[in-house]
GUFIFI-737920 format. One record per residue (C-alpha): x, y, z; residue in three letters. Coordinates in steps of 0.5 Angstrom, whole numbers, always signed. Each point is the difference from the previous one (the first is absolute). Layout:
BEGIN
[[X,Y,Z],ALA]
...
END
This chain:
BEGIN
[[+0,+0,+0],UNK]
[[+3,+7,-2],UNK]
[[-3,+6,+1],UNK]
[[+2,+8,+1],UNK]
[[-1,+6,+4],UNK]
[[+2,+7,-1],UNK]
[[+2,+4,+6],UNK]
[[-5,+6,+1],UNK]
[[+3,+7,+3],UNK]
[[-3,-1,+7],UNK]
[[+3,-7,+0],UNK]
[[+7,+3,-1],UNK]
[[+5,+0,+5],UNK]
[[-3,-7,+3],UNK]
[[+5,-6,+1],UNK]
[[-1,-5,-5],UNK]
[[-3,-5,+6],UNK]
[[-4,+6,+3],UNK]
[[-4,+1,-6],UNK]
[[-1,-8,-1],UNK]
[[-3,-1,+7],UNK]
[[-4,+6,-1],UNK]
[[-3,-1,-6],UNK]
[[+0,-8,-1],UNK]
[[-2,-3,+7],UNK]
[[-1,-7,-3],UNK]
[[+8,-1,+2],UNK]
[[+3,+1,+7],UNK]
[[+6,+4,+1],UNK]
[[+5,-6,+0],UNK]
[[-4,-3,-6],UNK]
[[+1,+7,-4],UNK]
[[+8,+0,+2],UNK]
[[+1,-7,-2],UNK]
[[-3,+2,-7],UNK]
[[+4,+6,-1],UNK]
[[+7,-4,+2],UNK]
[[-2,-6,-5],UNK]
[[-1,+5,-5],UNK]
[[-7,-1,-1],UNK]
[[-1,+8,+0],UNK]
[[+3,+5,-5],UNK]
[[+1,+7,+0],UNK]
[[+1,+3,-7],UNK]
[[+2,-7,-2],UNK]
[[+5,-1,+5],UNK]
[[+1,-4,+7],UNK]
[[+0,+5,+5],UNK]
[[+1,+1,+8],UNK]
[[-5,-1,+5],UNK]
[[+1,+7,+2],UNK]
[[+0,+3,-6],UNK]
[[-4,+7,+0],UNK]
[[-5,+0,-6],UNK]
[[+0,+6,-5],UNK]
[[-6,+3,-4],UNK]
[[-1,-4,-6],UNK]
[[+4,-6,+2],UNK]
[[-3,-7,-3],UNK]
[[-1,-5,+5],UNK]
[[+0,-7,-4],UNK]
[[-2,-6,+4],UNK]
[[+2,-7,-2],UNK]
[[-4,-4,+5],UNK]
[[+1,-8,-1],UNK]
[[-4,-3,+5],UNK]
[[-6,+5,-1],UNK]
[[-5,-3,+4],UNK]
[[-7,+4,+1],UNK]
[[-3,+0,+7],UNK]
[[-7,-3,+1],UNK]
[[-6,+4,-1],UNK]
[[-7,-1,+1],UNK]
[[-3,-1,-7],UNK]
[[-8,+0,+3],UNK]
[[-2,+6,-4],UNK]
[[-7,+1,-3],UNK]
[[-4,+4,-5],UNK]
[[-5,+5,+4],UNK]
[[-2,+4,-6],UNK]
[[+1,+0,-8],UNK]
[[-3,+3,-6],UNK]
[[+3,+1,-7],UNK]
[[+4,+6,+3],UNK]
[[+3,-2,+6],UNK]
[[+1,-6,+5],UNK]
[[+1,+1,+8],UNK]
[[+3,-5,+4],UNK]
[[+0,-2,+7],UNK]
[[+8,-1,+2],UNK]
[[+2,-4,+6],UNK]
[[+5,+3,+5],UNK]
[[+6,-3,-2],UNK]
[[+0,+1,-8],UNK]
[[+4,+6,-4],UNK]
[[-4,+3,-5],UNK]
[[+5,+1,-5],UNK]
[[+7,-3,-2],UNK]
[[+5,+3,+5],UNK]
[[+7,-3,+3],UNK]
[[-1,-7,+1],UNK]
[[-7,-1,-2],UNK]
[[+1,-1,-7],UNK]
[[-6,-5,-1],UNK]
[[-3,+0,+7],UNK]
[[-4,+6,-1],UNK]
[[-7,+2,-1],UNK]
[[+1,+3,-7],UNK]
[[+4,-6,-3],UNK]
[[-5,-5,+3],UNK]
[[-6,+3,-2],UNK]
[[+3,+1,-7],UNK]
[[+1,-8,+0],UNK]
[[-7,-1,+2],UNK]
[[-3,+4,-5],UNK]
[[+5,-3,-6],UNK]
[[+4,+6,-1],UNK]
[[-5,+6,+0],UNK]
[[+2,+7,+0],UNK]
[[-1,+3,+7],UNK]
[[+2,+7,+2],UNK]
[[+1,+1,+8],UNK]
[[-4,+6,+2],UNK]
[[+1,+0,+8],UNK]
[[+5,-4,+4],UNK]
[[+0,-2,+7],UNK]
[[+6,-2,+4],UNK]
[[+2,-8,+0],UNK]
[[-3,-1,+7],UNK]
[[-6,+4,-1],UNK]
[[-6,-4,-2],UNK]
[[-6,+3,-4],UNK]
[[-2,+3,-7],UNK]
[[+5,+1,-6],UNK]
[[-3,+2,-6],UNK]
[[+2,-2,-7],UNK]
[[-2,+4,-6],UNK]
[[-1,-4,-7],UNK]
[[+3,+5,-4],UNK]
[[+5,+6,+0],UNK]
[[-6,+5,-1],UNK]
[[-4,-3,+6],UNK]
[[+6,+0,+4],UNK]
[[+1,+7,-1],UNK]
[[-7,+2,+1],UNK]
[[+0,-4,+7],UNK]
[[+7,+3,+2],UNK]
[[-3,+7,-1],UNK]
[[-6,-2,+5],UNK]
[[+5,-2,+5],UNK]
[[+5,+6,-1],UNK]
[[-6,+5,+0],UNK]
[[-3,-3,+7],UNK]
[[-6,-3,-4],UNK]
[[+0,-7,+3],UNK]
[[-2,-1,+7],UNK]
[[+4,-5,+4],UNK]
[[-2,-3,+6],UNK]
[[+6,-4,+4],UNK]
[[-1,-4,+6],UNK]
[[+6,-1,+5],UNK]
[[+1,-2,+7],UNK]
[[+5,+5,+4],UNK]
[[+3,+0,+7],UNK]
[[-4,+4,+5],UNK]
[[-7,+3,+2],UNK]
[[-1,+4,-6],UNK]
[[-5,+6,+0],UNK]
[[-7,-1,-4],UNK]
[[+2,+4,-5],UNK]
[[+7,+4,-2],UNK]
[[+2,+4,-6],UNK]
[[+7,+0,-2],UNK]
[[+1,+5,-5],UNK]
[[+8,+2,-1],UNK]
[[+6,-1,-3],UNK]
[[+4,-7,-1],UNK]
[[+8,+0,-1],UNK]
[[+6,-4,+2],UNK]
[[+1,-2,+7],UNK]
[[+7,+3,+2],UNK]
[[+0,-3,+7],UNK]
[[-1,-7,-3],UNK]
[[+5,-6,-1],UNK]
[[-4,-2,-6],UNK]
[[+2,+4,-7],UNK]
[[-7,+0,-3],UNK]
[[-4,+1,+6],UNK]
[[-5,+6,+0],UNK]
[[-3,+4,+5],UNK]
[[-6,+4,+1],UNK]
[[-1,+7,+2],UNK]
[[-6,+5,+1],UNK]
[[+5,+6,-1],UNK]
[[+4,+1,-6],UNK]
[[+8,-1,+2],UNK]
[[+3,-1,-7],UNK]
[[-1,+2,-7],UNK]
[[+1,-7,-2],UNK]
[[-6,-2,+4],UNK]
[[-7,-3,-4],UNK]
[[-6,+3,+2],UNK]
[[-5,-6,+2],UNK]
[[-7,-1,+3],UNK]
[[-3,-6,+4],UNK]
[[-6,-1,+4],UNK]
[[-1,-5,+5],UNK]
[[-6,-3,+4],UNK]
[[+0,-5,+6],UNK]
[[-4,-7,-2],UNK]
[[+2,-3,+7],UNK]
[[+5,-1,+5],UNK]
[[+2,-6,+4],UNK]
[[+6,-1,+5],UNK]
[[+4,+6,-2],UNK]
[[-1,-1,-7],UNK]
[[-5,+4,-5],UNK]
[[-3,-2,-6],UNK]
[[-1,+6,-5],UNK]
[[-2,+3,-7],UNK]
[[+5,+4,-3],UNK]
[[-2,+4,-6],UNK]
[[+6,+3,-4],UNK]
[[-2,+6,-4],UNK]
[[+7,+0,-3],UNK]
[[+4,-5,-2],UNK]
[[+8,+0,+2],UNK]
[[+4,-6,+1],UNK]
[[-1,-3,+7],UNK]
[[-5,+6,+2],UNK]
[[-4,-4,+4],UNK]
[[+5,-4,+4],UNK]
[[+5,+6,+1],UNK]
[[-6,+5,+2],UNK]
[[-2,-5,+6],UNK]
[[+7,-1,+2],UNK]
[[+1,+7,+1],UNK]
[[-6,+2,+4],UNK]
[[+1,-6,+5],UNK]
[[-4,-6,-3],UNK]
[[+4,-5,-4],UNK]
[[-3,-5,-4],UNK]
[[+0,-7,+3],UNK]
[[+6,-4,-3],UNK]
[[+3,+5,-4],UNK]
[[+8,-1,+0],UNK]
[[+2,+7,-2],UNK]
[[-6,+4,+3],UNK]
[[-1,-4,+6],UNK]
[[+2,+0,+7],UNK]
[[+7,-1,-1],UNK]
[[+3,+1,-7],UNK]
[[+6,-4,+2],UNK]
[[-5,-6,-2],UNK]
[[+1,+3,-7],UNK]
[[+7,+0,+0],UNK]
[[+0,-7,+3],UNK]
[[-4,-2,-6],UNK]
[[+5,+3,-5],UNK]
[[+6,-4,+3],UNK]
[[-3,-7,+2],UNK]
[[-7,+0,-3],UNK]
[[-3,-1,+7],UNK]
[[-8,+2,+0],UNK]
[[-2,-1,+7],UNK]
[[-3,+5,+4],UNK]
[[-4,+1,+6],UNK]
[[-7,-1,-4],UNK]
[[-3,-6,-3],UNK]
[[+0,+3,-7],UNK]
[[+7,-1,-4],UNK]
[[-1,+6,-4],UNK]
[[-3,+7,+1],UNK]
[[-8,+0,+1],UNK]
[[-2,+5,-5],UNK]
[[-5,-2,-6],UNK]
[[-3,+4,-5],UNK]
[[-7,-2,+0],UNK]
[[-4,+5,-4],UNK]
[[+1,+4,-6],UNK]
[[-6,+5,-3],UNK]
[[+0,+4,-6],UNK]
[[-4,+2,-6],UNK]
[[+2,-4,-6],UNK]
[[+4,+4,-5],UNK]
[[-3,-4,-6],UNK]
[[-7,-2,+2],UNK]
[[-1,+6,+5],UNK]
[[-3,-5,+5],UNK]
[[+1,+0,+7],UNK]
[[+5,-6,+2],UNK]
[[+1,-3,+7],UNK]
[[+5,-5,+0],UNK]
[[+1,-4,+7],UNK]
[[+5,-5,+3],UNK]
[[-2,-3,+6],UNK]
[[+5,+0,+6],UNK]
[[+5,-6,+0],UNK]
[[+0,-5,+6],UNK]
[[+7,+2,+2],UNK]
[[-3,+7,+2],UNK]
[[-6,-3,+3],UNK]
[[+4,-4,+4],UNK]
[[+3,+5,+4],UNK]
[[-6,+1,+4],UNK]
END
């Protein structure tokens, strides 16, 4: 297996091994070091030292001989379909698209095989550990129209999550999202009600309590914007981390341990973040009819209570 990656400006100055364990979490620190030492990771087609500092536009070449894809949950299902789009209920351990070690074990590839190679276009994405509704368009035109609905906030999104703490009946979190400067995790975000840096994104999420039990709250989340990690980072920042979340949970060292060892154990019964994209509502861009797509809460989340 050979694939390449070109270093972006924000990744420059990282050491080669720092970059690898931060971006590709499927190998531990020691495993990545071994891959470099054994000549399976090249920079600009040259063997390189573990501590090499990356520069913008460096080309990383991966020559992984023992490439074994991680196990995934293939139990996805179609919850809505018409001549323009397809909506899938994705399980909690399944990447949406090919990335890193998941070259074949991802929803896009599996769905394409199941539908005999039909052309599909991803409209919205979910994190690998987030379950729920993912929409695929059946043409580039449909993908463009549906994508604009998401961009313009014309799709009402409803998520279910379980969080630590006794949540208020309602909570409105309109503010800004940016890098968590105090975190050991490079890609971790933090929410703030006040704009602290020019680089922060403006985000808006409403929350409502469903039920509280033994210090755990089941809540609805209604994101009005769609930035990466928006719900998880907002909840973590306001003091209600998502149950089972390795990066935004009660201890981010679990995420660092997961990167280095693959260990997914935490103090909860669920092995992933308890976040589920339950419902999407919108006016169909081709038929002008109201569409409501629903994906039932999965059993691993129900079992938290």
